[in-house]
MIMARVEX-111103 format. One line per field, with one value per residue: residue number from 1; residue in three letters; x, y, z of N, C-alpha, C, O in turn. Coordinates in pm, whole numbers. Example, Ala and Ser with C-alpha at 12.3 -4.5 7.8 and 13.67 -1.06 7.14 Angstrom:
% residues 2
nr <- 1 2;
rest <- ALA SER;
n.u <- 1319 1285;
n.v <- -569 -225;
n.w <- 780 708;
ca.u <- 1230 1367;
ca.v <- -450 -106;
ca.w <- 780 714;
c.u <- 1320 1290;
c.v <- -330 3;
c.w <- 780 787;
o.u <- 1424 1341;
o.v <- -332 114;
o.w <- 846 804;
//
This chain:
% residues 221
nr <- 1 2 3 4 5 6 7 8 9 10 11 12 13 14 15 16 17 18 19 20 21 22 23 24 25 26 27 28 29 30 31 32 33 34 35 36 37 38 39 40 41 42 43 44 45 46 47 48 49 50 51 52 53 54 55 56 57 58 59 60 61 62 63 64 65 66 67 68 69 70 71 72 73 74 75 76 77 78 79 80 81 82 83 84 85 86 87 88 89 90 91 92 93 94 95 96 97 98 99 100 101 102 103 104 105 106 107 108 109 110 111 112 113 114 115 116 117 118 119 120 121 122 123 124 125 126 127 128 129 130 131 132 133 134 135 136 137 138 139 140 141 142 143 144 145 146 147 148 149 150 151 152 153 154 155 156 157 158 159 160 161 162 163 164 165 166 167 168 169 170 171 172 173 174 175 176 177 178 179 180 181 182 183 184 185 186 187 188 189 190 191 192 193 194 195 196 197 198 199 200 201 202 203 204 205 206 207 208 209 210 211 212 213 214 215 216 217 218 219 220 221;
rest <- UNK UNK UNK UNK UNK UNK UNK UNK UNK UNK UNK UNK UNK UNK UNK UNK UNK UNK UNK UNK UNK UNK UNK UNK UNK UNK UNK UNK UNK UNK UNK UNK UNK UNK UNK UNK UNK UNK UNK UNK UNK UNK UNK UNK UNK UNK UNK UNK UNK UNK UNK UNK UNK UNK UNK UNK UNK UNK UNK UNK UNK UNK UNK UNK UNK UNK UNK UNK UNK UNK UNK UNK UNK UNK UNK UNK UNK UNK UNK UNK UNK UNK UNK UNK UNK UNK UNK UNK UNK UNK UNK UNK UNK UNK UNK UNK UNK UNK UNK UNK UNK UNK UNK UNK UNK UNK UNK UNK UNK UNK UNK UNK UNK UNK UNK UNK UNK UNK UNK UNK UNK UNK UNK UNK UNK UNK UNK UNK UNK UNK UNK UNK UNK UNK UNK UNK UNK UNK UNK UNK UNK UNK UNK UNK UNK UNK UNK UNK UNK UNK UNK UNK UNK UNK UNK UNK UNK UNK UNK UNK UNK UNK UNK UNK UNK UNK UNK UNK UNK UNK UNK UNK UNK UNK UNK UNK UNK UNK UNK UNK UNK UNK UNK UNK UNK UNK UNK UNK UNK UNK UNK UNK UNK UNK UNK UNK UNK UNK UNK UNK UNK UNK UNK UNK UNK UNK UNK UNK UNK UNK UNK UNK UNK UNK UNK UNK UNK UNK UNK UNK UNK;
n.u <- 8055 8174 8009 8185 8261 8098 8263 8530 8544 8601 8932 8949 8867 9066 9304 9211 9185 9482 9632 9556 9652 9875 9957 9844 10040 10039 10229 10532 10780 11019 10971 10892 10650 10472 10310 10186 10090 9963 9771 9630 9547 9392 9187 9182 9286 9582 9679 9494 9599 9907 9830 9762 9995 10136 9985 10009 10294 10311 10182 10385 10383 10513 10785 10980 11249 11465 11488 11338 11123 10827 10825 10755 10786 11034 11031 11162 11313 11400 11306 10996 11018 11058 10852 10605 10675 10571 10317 10240 10193 9986 9770 9784 9611 9395 9247 9246 9056 8863 8772 8621 8425 8264 7970 7750 7660 7915 8095 7987 8061 8375 8399 8339 8498 8750 8682 8672 8960 9082 8958 9078 9340 9329 9298 9538 9484 9684 9633 9407 9378 9562 9378 9203 9284 9380 9094 9008 9167 9123 8827 8847 8943 8755 8506 8660 8674 8848 8907 9174 9394 9300 9333 9623 9758 9604 9764 9985 9992 9955 10197 10341 10285 10397 10595 10383 10251 10427 10518 10301 10329 10485 10624 10429 10409 10076 9999 10144 10059 9801 9691 9767 9586 9374 9376 9346 9099 8968 9036 8911 8643 8587 8580 8792 9026 9289 9388 9338 9507 9748 9777 9737 9979 10162 10123 10145 10470 10563 10507 10725 10937 10921 11014 11228 11353 11350 11503 11736 11782 11759 12038 12217 12259;
n.v <- 10280 10433 10754 11071 11205 11478 11661 11607 11748 12002 11973 11802 11920 12174 12036 11971 12205 12315 12113 12088 12403 12347 12166 12273 12466 12713 12711 12739 12496 12384 12645 12786 12696 12902 12872 13052 13241 13048 12983 13291 13303 13035 13093 12953 12745 12714 12429 12278 12334 12248 11954 11913 11997 11788 11533 11621 11631 11328 11256 11280 11570 11787 11839 11853 12086 12065 12306 12497 12451 12369 12297 12279 12033 11934 11748 11551 11552 11277 11136 11168 10997 10744 10728 10713 10501 10318 10415 10366 10041 10034 10180 10060 9840 9956 10035 9815 9662 9856 9811 9547 9667 9831 10063 10143 10430 10504 10448 10600 10823 10825 10815 11061 11270 11196 11256 11556 11606 11543 11786 11984 11939 12004 12276 12389 12400 12347 12393 12286 12059 11923 11932 11744 11587 11491 11425 11208 11000 10990 10974 10713 10588 10593 10462 10211 10153 10076 10086 10139 10143 10371 10525 10555 10616 10882 11002 11009 11097 11372 11469 11461 11649 11886 11799 11723 11905 12074 11892 11847 12086 12072 12134 11925 11745 11681 11549 11313 11197 11167 10946 10767 10774 10722 10486 10347 10409 10308 10000 10002 10018 9822 9608 9507 9369 9278 9422 9688 9730 9677 9885 10132 10074 10140 10381 10483 10458 10579 10861 10850 10814 11038 11214 11138 11238 11500 11536 11464 11663 11893 11839 11882 12128;
n.w <- 12404 12697 12809 12787 13073 13217 13365 13244 12999 12981 13031 12797 12570 12587 12553 12279 12110 12174 12043 11780 11712 11761 11536 11308 11271 11426 11634 11637 11521 11793 11930 12231 12499 12651 13015 13107 12934 12753 12921 12942 12637 12633 12851 13065 13356 13514 13605 13405 13182 13204 13241 12973 12823 12912 12814 12525 12519 12551 12320 12153 12041 12166 12406 12715 12823 13047 13328 13156 13070 12846 12497 12155 11991 11733 11436 11248 10897 10875 11101 11020 10769 10899 11055 10870 10714 10864 10910 10659 10677 10853 10718 10501 10626 10702 10446 10337 10461 10506 10232 10289 10408 10270 10165 9953 9930 10042 9880 9696 9802 9826 9581 9452 9618 9471 9260 9277 9365 9114 8976 9140 9087 8836 8814 8983 9201 9470 9783 9821 9683 9865 10134 10013 9990 10300 10377 10183 10324 10579 10559 10446 10660 10822 10712 10772 11055 11222 11561 11717 11524 11386 11612 11629 11425 11384 11572 11456 11217 11305 11385 11151 10998 10922 10736 10539 10419 10329 10148 10007 9858 9695 9331 9104 9205 9337 9105 9077 9315 9263 9064 9219 9437 9316 9204 9495 9585 9377 9393 9687 9619 9428 9626 9679 9893 9896 9687 9729 9980 9853 9682 9845 9966 9809 9723 9982 10006 9770 9898 10108 9934 9846 10021 10114 9892 9945 10187 10095 9914 10076 10266 10065 10006;
ca.u <- 8136 8112 7974 8265 8161 8109 8422 8687 8494 8740 9053 8964 8858 9165 9364 9204 9280 9599 9686 9516 9723 10029 9958 9812 10138 10052 10361 10656 10903 11127 10899 10806 10459 10462 10205 10083 10052 9865 9636 9522 9477 9260 9089 9177 9386 9785 9665 9465 9721 9994 9781 9764 10124 10186 9901 10079 10425 10286 10136 10493 10382 10549 10883 11014 11366 11512 11502 11289 10964 10762 10802 10698 10944 11062 11037 11331 11229 11435 11161 10903 11001 11005 10664 10527 10683 10474 10137 10222 10116 9831 9685 9739 9525 9278 9221 9192 8900 8692 8722 8548 8299 8208 7859 7687 7691 8030 8153 7960 8120 8510 8426 8334 8619 8846 8666 8700 9070 9088 8951 9170 9467 9347 9321 9621 9487 9747 9582 9248 9377 9635 9292 9092 9393 9301 8952 9020 9204 9007 8753 8871 8951 8600 8458 8742 8615 8927 8944 9316 9450 9288 9387 9768 9704 9569 9887 10125 9991 9964 10359 10397 10174 10420 10626 10330 10263 10585 10528 10204 10338 10640 10525 10405 10358 9975 9981 10195 9951 9632 9620 9808 9478 9251 9400 9293 8952 8897 9016 8822 8484 8547 8581 8947 9125 9428 9454 9309 9621 9874 9752 9781 10133 10256 10098 10282 10585 10591 10542 10869 11063 10959 11030 11395 11433 11358 11610 11885 11830 11813 12162 12284 12206;
ca.v <- 10360 10504 10882 11115 11257 11645 11731 11612 11791 12118 11878 11750 12061 12241 11917 11927 12322 12339 12024 12187 12509 12311 12070 12367 12561 12847 12717 12663 12356 12445 12730 12754 12681 12957 12858 13213 13252 12936 13040 13398 13259 12914 13134 12827 12705 12658 12309 12222 12392 12174 11855 11902 11948 11631 11463 11622 11523 11150 11217 11314 11673 11889 11790 11931 12082 12104 12461 12587 12423 12314 12380 12233 11910 11908 11624 11611 11458 11112 11072 11167 10895 10628 10742 10704 10340 10290 10471 10284 9942 10059 10262 9917 9732 10041 10007 9648 9628 9966 9721 9446 9702 9958 10060 10188 10532 10511 10417 10684 10983 10840 10898 11262 11316 11163 11344 11700 11597 11590 11900 12063 11917 12083 12409 12387 12466 12277 12389 12258 11894 11889 11889 11642 11418 11449 11445 11068 10938 11013 10838 10546 10561 10599 10308 10077 10163 9991 10238 10138 10165 10514 10592 10544 10707 11029 11046 10971 11225 11507 11426 11472 11761 12030 11790 11665 12000 12132 11808 11869 12211 12071 12148 11790 11635 11627 11503 11207 11108 11183 10828 10663 10804 10696 10351 10352 10402 10204 9905 9966 10016 9722 9550 9408 9399 9286 9520 9807 9722 9702 10036 10227 10078 10208 10547 10594 10428 10718 10942 10817 10843 11168 11261 11121 11327 11637 11524 11471 11825 11972 11819 11937 12312;
ca.w <- 12474 12797 12812 12871 13198 13238 13452 13190 12887 12942 12959 12624 12512 12591 12478 12135 12090 12163 11970 11659 11741 11688 11409 11229 11248 11485 11734 11528 11638 11906 11992 12391 12494 12823 13050 13134 12767 12698 13015 12827 12488 12587 12922 13143 13441 13464 13580 13289 13090 13261 13177 12831 12771 12983 12717 12391 12519 12520 12178 12061 12000 12285 12472 12811 12848 13232 13388 13017 13033 12714 12361 12027 11947 11585 11388 11142 10809 10920 11180 10907 10693 10990 11105 10725 10753 11023 10867 10522 10727 10937 10642 10432 10683 10720 10348 10303 10594 10409 10073 10327 10470 10256 10142 9766 9956 10094 9760 9623 9845 9784 9430 9469 9650 9380 9117 9339 9379 8958 8934 9209 9022 8697 8873 9000 9380 9562 9920 9803 9669 10003 10258 9989 10023 10397 10350 10168 10391 10682 10504 10459 10816 10884 10686 10840 11190 11310 11649 11755 11413 11409 11721 11620 11274 11411 11654 11369 11117 11366 11419 11027 10951 10854 10648 10468 10377 10254 10000 9898 9733 9561 9187 9028 9330 9290 8969 9066 9416 9215 9018 9336 9516 9229 9234 9655 9559 9270 9478 9764 9580 9397 9756 9687 10030 9839 9596 9838 10044 9766 9663 9956 10010 9701 9770 10089 9952 9707 9990 10192 9858 9806 10181 10103 9760 10021 10256 9987 9884 10201 10289 9969 10040;
c.u <- 8086 8104 8147 8224 8204 8222 8549 8669 8583 8866 9050 8961 8943 9296 9354 9221 9363 9691 9655 9610 9838 10026 9905 9913 10131 10115 10448 10699 11020 11053 10866 10739 10474 10331 10120 10006 9980 9734 9537 9486 9376 9157 9052 9308 9530 9742 9567 9554 9833 9969 9793 9849 10159 10138 9974 10206 10406 10272 10283 10486 10479 10663 10912 11147 11387 11515 11441 11177 10914 10793 10764 10787 10888 11078 11102 11206 11275 11357 11006 10887 10978 10854 10595 10548 10560 10329 10119 10148 9985 9752 9681 9602 9397 9201 9176 9045 8794 8682 8618 8410 8229 8065 7861 7725 7838 8121 8100 8043 8311 8492 8420 8457 8732 8840 8678 8913 9152 9087 9067 9351 9432 9353 9435 9616 9527 9692 9443 9294 9463 9495 9203 9163 9362 9214 8922 9062 9124 8891 8716 8892 8836 8528 8561 8696 8705 9015 9150 9441 9380 9334 9546 9812 9672 9742 9986 10138 9975 10113 10394 10349 10232 10502 10541 10272 10336 10583 10388 10221 10464 10569 10578 10331 10196 9976 10056 10086 9838 9621 9643 9663 9356 9255 9363 9196 8910 8886 8901 8671 8481 8552 8678 8998 9224 9477 9404 9433 9753 9869 9773 9897 10217 10195 10208 10407 10675 10612 10679 10981 11070 11052 11190 11461 11454 11479 11757 11908 11881 11953 12270 12340 12371;
c.v <- 10397 10673 10955 11198 11369 11691 11733 11704 11936 12057 11873 11830 12190 12178 11975 12081 12360 12207 12068 12307 12480 12269 12204 12495 12708 12854 12689 12535 12438 12555 12716 12814 12744 12915 12940 13252 13188 12997 13160 13348 13149 12982 13015 12825 12672 12509 12236 12229 12252 11998 11846 11914 11835 11539 11473 11610 11370 11159 11287 11509 11796 11752 11889 11896 12132 12233 12521 12542 12365 12372 12233 12137 11924 11804 11671 11500 11298 11071 11043 11058 10776 10621 10729 10525 10240 10308 10374 10137 9948 10141 10119 9849 9831 10000 9878 9590 9785 9890 9637 9541 9779 9918 10126 10337 10600 10546 10540 10825 10959 10887 10988 11287 11331 11270 11523 11724 11603 11743 12015 12040 12004 12229 12458 12421 12325 12261 12284 12120 11873 11842 11821 11525 11384 11371 11250 10998 10906 10923 10750 10466 10510 10452 10208 10060 10011 10078 10225 10130 10302 10620 10620 10634 10811 11102 11078 11100 11332 11534 11499 11579 11841 11963 11744 11796 12063 12004 11823 12025 12187 12044 11969 11718 11591 11554 11355 11092 11114 10989 10738 10675 10697 10542 10296 10337 10305 10048 9833 9977 9888 9606 9469 9425 9417 9427 9692 9812 9714 9848 10128 10210 10177 10372 10612 10550 10524 10797 10907 10814 10963 11288 11277 11184 11446 11634 11491 11603 11897 11959 11836 12059 12337;
c.w <- 12577 12747 12885 12982 13178 13272 13349 13045 12879 12927 12828 12517 12464 12467 12301 12080 12049 12093 11801 11634 11700 11546 11289 11195 11334 11604 11638 11571 11662 11959 12147 12421 12631 12869 13106 13014 12727 12826 12977 12722 12501 12698 13048 13240 13426 13499 13475 13186 13129 13242 13057 12811 12788 12809 12573 12408 12528 12407 12065 11989 12062 12351 12583 12866 13007 13204 13263 13026 12937 12630 12271 11993 11792 11551 11235 11024 10830 10990 11082 10831 10780 11024 10950 10723 10768 10968 10676 10546 10778 10851 10590 10489 10685 10534 10290 10398 10527 10303 10178 10352 10409 10224 10020 9834 10039 10022 9661 9667 9830 9668 9404 9525 9525 9272 9127 9353 9233 8971 9021 9112 8890 8720 8935 9168 9437 9732 9924 9780 9813 10114 10170 10024 10210 10441 10288 10253 10518 10652 10476 10594 10871 10886 10765 10964 11275 11407 11672 11613 11405 11485 11694 11506 11328 11497 11555 11226 11184 11358 11265 10969 10880 10781 10561 10390 10292 10098 9947 9811 9646 9435 9163 9113 9331 9186 8976 9210 9395 9150 9121 9393 9412 9223 9392 9594 9485 9320 9617 9725 9498 9505 9714 9821 9945 9771 9648 9910 9974 9728 9743 9990 9917 9716 9887 10078 9867 9807 10052 10087 9841 9922 10168 10003 9869 10096 10200 9944 9982 10263 10192 9941 10152;
o.u <- 7963 8180 8207 8128 8317 8281 8640 8772 8629 8923 9130 9021 8925 9350 9445 9288 9377 9814 9745 9652 9906 10084 9956 9887 10207 10097 10422 10640 11089 11082 10805 10724 10490 10238 10006 9888 9901 9624 9414 9364 9285 9039 8945 9412 9579 9773 9579 9580 9817 10064 9852 9869 10212 10215 10000 10262 10503 10341 10280 10567 10508 10646 10877 11186 11327 11536 11498 11100 10977 10802 10750 10893 10775 11146 11095 11105 11197 11316 10934 10775 10886 10771 10476 10457 10497 10241 10021 10061 9890 9651 9585 9508 9289 9099 9084 8966 8672 8567 8503 8300 8125 8021 7969 7834 7855 8208 8165 8078 8380 8552 8498 8532 8786 8926 8688 8975 9264 9188 9123 9441 9523 9416 9439 9710 9457 9702 9397 9249 9411 9500 9093 9131 9327 9228 8837 8987 9071 8866 8604 8873 8819 8502 8504 8672 8670 9126 9228 9561 9473 9363 9589 9902 9776 9801 10064 10230 9979 10141 10475 10396 10176 10539 10606 10243 10297 10629 10373 10146 10521 10480 10683 10228 10176 9919 10031 10055 9756 9537 9570 9610 9273 9151 9351 9192 8825 8786 8848 8585 8370 8522 8650 9006 9261 9569 9446 9480 9858 9966 9840 9953 10305 10274 10290 10481 10796 10731 10756 11099 11177 11118 11260 11583 11569 11562 11864 12019 11992 11996 12389 12438 12394;
o.v <- 10407 10716 10915 11270 11391 11768 11815 11730 11972 12076 11928 11825 12270 12225 12007 12077 12421 12212 12074 12310 12549 12328 12200 12592 12801 12947 12603 12476 12517 12561 12613 12935 12669 12915 12916 13286 13241 13044 13154 13349 13141 12955 12993 12885 12610 12440 12114 12136 12152 11922 11743 11818 11769 11499 11372 11572 11299 11078 11325 11557 11892 11630 12006 11792 12223 12281 12628 12620 12260 12495 12119 12187 11925 11735 11765 11431 11206 10958 10943 11010 10702 10531 10754 10442 10148 10224 10340 10101 9875 10185 10050 9812 9774 9931 9855 9497 9791 9888 9664 9497 9817 9804 10168 10376 10715 10629 10572 10913 11060 10988 11028 11343 11436 11339 11601 11830 11654 11814 12109 12120 12074 12299 12580 12456 12225 12157 12223 12042 11784 11733 11816 11414 11271 11275 11178 10903 10798 10818 10700 10349 10413 10370 10116 9943 9911 10128 10312 10113 10372 10738 10722 10716 10874 11209 11171 11158 11426 11645 11592 11594 11888 12049 11704 11768 12102 12023 11804 12066 12255 11961 11910 11651 11469 11450 11277 10973 11079 10916 10641 10564 10616 10476 10173 10232 10223 9978 9725 9943 9836 9496 9349 9545 9529 9505 9794 9926 9742 9921 10222 10305 10259 10467 10704 10612 10547 10823 10992 10811 11021 11391 11375 11198 11489 11723 11496 11656 11950 12061 11813 12088 12446;
o.w <- 12583 12660 12985 12956 13133 13196 13351 12982 12770 12820 12752 12409 12372 12367 12226 11977 11943 12096 11718 11518 11625 11455 11177 11123 11309 11683 11554 11661 11598 12079 12177 12407 12728 12789 13147 13005 12650 12796 12975 12708 12420 12674 13105 13214 13332 13402 13475 13110 13058 13232 13024 12736 12698 12721 12508 12305 12506 12344 11948 11909 11991 12350 12562 12919 13064 13093 13245 12969 12929 12640 12313 11955 11743 11626 11157 11038 10806 10964 11076 10813 10748 11019 10970 10728 10717 10982 10609 10467 10746 10907 10626 10419 10668 10527 10212 10385 10515 10259 10145 10319 10464 10238 9977 9792 10080 10045 9561 9588 9823 9632 9318 9445 9487 9216 9032 9350 9227 8976 8966 9091 8845 8641 8945 9240 9452 9797 10021 9864 9881 10171 10224 10067 10247 10518 10340 10275 10540 10711 10470 10628 10944 10974 10825 10995 11338 11385 11634 11630 11446 11462 11747 11516 11309 11481 11571 11169 11106 11313 11266 10856 10781 10701 10464 10273 10182 9985 9827 9723 9561 9420 9183 9102 9327 9219 8884 9206 9479 9204 9136 9396 9455 9237 9393 9531 9520 9306 9644 9806 9492 9457 9709 9847 9909 9796 9594 9903 10032 9749 9701 10045 9942 9713 9897 10154 9874 9829 10006 10121 9822 9908 10194 9998 9883 10076 10260 9936 9994 10316 10218 9873 10205;
//
């Protein structure tokens, strides 16, 4: 892989910082992104800010309104469901590939994450469980080493992170998803690609079903 030119580093650093600010909720859905404010916050030029906004629009995190500039794109629950349906296929592929490639050290690391997830559920530490959940999925992605799937999934997960956060705080949700994550890790570490793909599909179908329940509840209010 070719090295990143030094001249491109400021653009990539700004892009990463702005993406993280949006994904972490520092800017709310539909909030306007004013170029002068962004320049001041990130200590950069309007040229680089505009370039970053265009890239974030391509990633589905920002949208441009005629005569009003850029704003954070709001992702509906319906769209989050569709995105998760695509994630289900891609992450199933990654789980199967991880099962084929996993080393003893990587298997031990996955088991360690699951132990920490059990501990978080027992202690009712929902935010810690959410972070470990993301760590587990990222670890499987890294073990799979499928660059195209990883790139697509990173974009898809960024678009739904707000809904994933809401889902993580639903009472009882971690107790439902923990056995699913245990099944994924068991299959991956057993080097069983078919079982790993099936376990990942079942887990993400559960996420889809939970999103649909949230959508139905919202419509009844």
